[in-house]
C-alpha positions in Angstrom: 206.7 -13.0 122.0 204.2 -10.4 123.1 201.2 -11.4 125.1 198.1 -9.3 125.4 199.2 -8.7 129.0 202.6 -7.1 128.2 201.6 -5.6 124.9 200.2 -2.6 126.7 203.6 -1.9 128.2 205.2 -1.7 124.7 202.3 0.4 123.3 202.8 2.8 126.2 206.5 2.9 125.7 206.5 3.3 121.9 203.5 5.7 121.9 203.8 7.2 118.4 204.1 4.5 115.8 203.5 1.7 118.4 202.0 -0.6 115.7 205.2 -0.2 113.6 207.6 -0.9 116.4 205.5 -3.9 117.7 205.6 -5.3 114.2 209.3 -4.8 114.1 209.7 -6.4 117.5 207.7 -9.5 116.3 210.0 -9.8 113.3 213.1 -9.5 115.5 211.7 -12.0 118.0 211.1 -14.5 115.3 214.7 -14.4 114.0 214.9 -11.6 111.6 217.9 -9.8 112.9 217.8 -6.7 110.7 214.9 -4.6 109.6 215.1 -1.4 107.6 214.0 1.9 109.1 213.7 4.6 106.5 213.6 7.5 109.0 216.8 6.3 110.6 218.4 6.0 107.2 217.8 9.7 106.4 217.9 11.2 109.9 220.6 9.0 111.7 221.5 10.5 115.1 218.6 12.9 114.9 216.2 9.9 114.7 218.0 8.5 117.8 217.6 11.8 119.6 213.9 11.8 118.8 213.6 8.3 120.2 215.6 9.2 123.3 218.6 7.0 122.5 221.1 9.4 124.1 223.7 6.8 125.1 223.7 5.4 121.5 224.2 9.0 120.1 227.2 9.5 122.3 228.7 6.2 121.2 228.1 6.8 117.5 229.3 10.4 117.8 232.5 9.2 119.4 233.1 6.7 116.6 232.3 9.2 113.9 234.6 11.7 115.5 237.4 9.2 115.7 236.8 8.3 112.0 236.9 12.0 111.1 240.2 12.5 113.0 241.8 9.5 111.3 240.7 10.8 107.9 242.1 14.3 108.7 245.3 12.8 110.0 245.8 10.8 106.8 245.0 13.9 104.7 247.4 16.0 106.7 250.2 13.4 106.4 249.7 13.2 102.7 248.7 9.5 102.8 245.5 10.4 100.9 244.7 13.2 98.5 241.8 15.5 99.0 239.9 13.8 96.2 240.3 10.4 98.0 239.3 12.1 101.3 236.1 13.3 99.7 235.4 9.8 98.3 236.0 8.2 101.7 233.7 10.8 103.3 230.9 10.1 100.8 231.2 6.3 101.2 231.4 6.7 104.9 228.2 8.7 105.0 226.4 6.1 103.0 227.7 3.3 105.2 226.6 5.1 108.3 223.1 5.7 106.8 222.8 2.1 106.0 224.0 1.0 109.5 221.5 3.4 111.1 218.7 2.0 108.8 219.4 -1.7 109.5 220.4 -1.6 113.1 218.2 1.1 114.6 215.1 -0.9 115.1 217.0 -3.6 116.9 218.8 -1.2 119.1 215.7 0.7 119.9 213.7 -2.4 120.7 216.6 -3.8 122.8 216.6 -0.5 124.8 212.9 -0.7 125.1 212.9 -4.2 126.6 215.7 -3.2 129.0 213.8 -0.1 130.1 210.5 -1.9 130.6 212.1 -4.8 132.4 213.9 -2.4 134.8 210.7 -0.5 135.5 208.6 -3.7 136.1 211.3 -5.1 138.5 211.5 -1.9 140.5 207.8 -1.2 140.8 205.0 -3.6 141.6 202.1 -1.1 141.3 200.6 -1.3 137.8 199.6 2.3 137.7 203.1 3.5 138.6 204.6 1.0 136.2 202.5 2.4 133.3 203.2 6.0 134.3 207.0 5.4 134.4 206.9 3.5 131.1 205.1 6.3 129.4 207.6 8.9 130.8 210.6 6.8 129.9 209.4 5.9 126.4 207.8 8.1 123.7 209.7 10.7 121.8 211.5 14.0 122.5 210.7 16.5 119.8 213.2 19.0 121.1 216.2 16.6 121.3 217.0 16.6 117.6 216.9 20.4 117.6 219.2 20.6 120.6 221.5 18.1 118.9 221.5 20.2 115.7 222.6 23.3 117.7 225.3 21.2 119.5 226.7 20.0 116.1 226.5 23.6 114.7 228.4 24.8 117.8 231.1 22.1 117.5 231.6 22.8 113.7 231.8 26.5 114.4 234.3 26.0 117.2 236.4 23.7 115.0 236.6 26.3 112.3 237.9 29.0 114.6 
């Protein structure tokens, strides 16, 4: 549960949309395990990049890559037809969007708590704590653009 004393840390970390994420944190802290994030539903890993969840992106990217390779292998071996492949691809995209939407707030808040706890344990000066929380939190507007270029590059390389 947030106290007035530690609420400022979370406001500094969340920065944009602090009210929304503090509300979501309250819901999660009171037992609601899943909340729905519309932005994460539509933007997926780009939302994660914007929220500086780089490790999560790498994990998700690896899982999606493995899924794609399995689908391609099944298609190549003739286990599934191209029509089935497209259906699986469509269903998979919807499932991933739904997972992003329902798990993203929890993952982001968990990351936030971990980051803040680490900063508070490593620094006892309140000014330094707040400066480091502001730097660690917030958003990165360039990260989704960089991610987009990485994906375009990977797709281009895979089509060569």
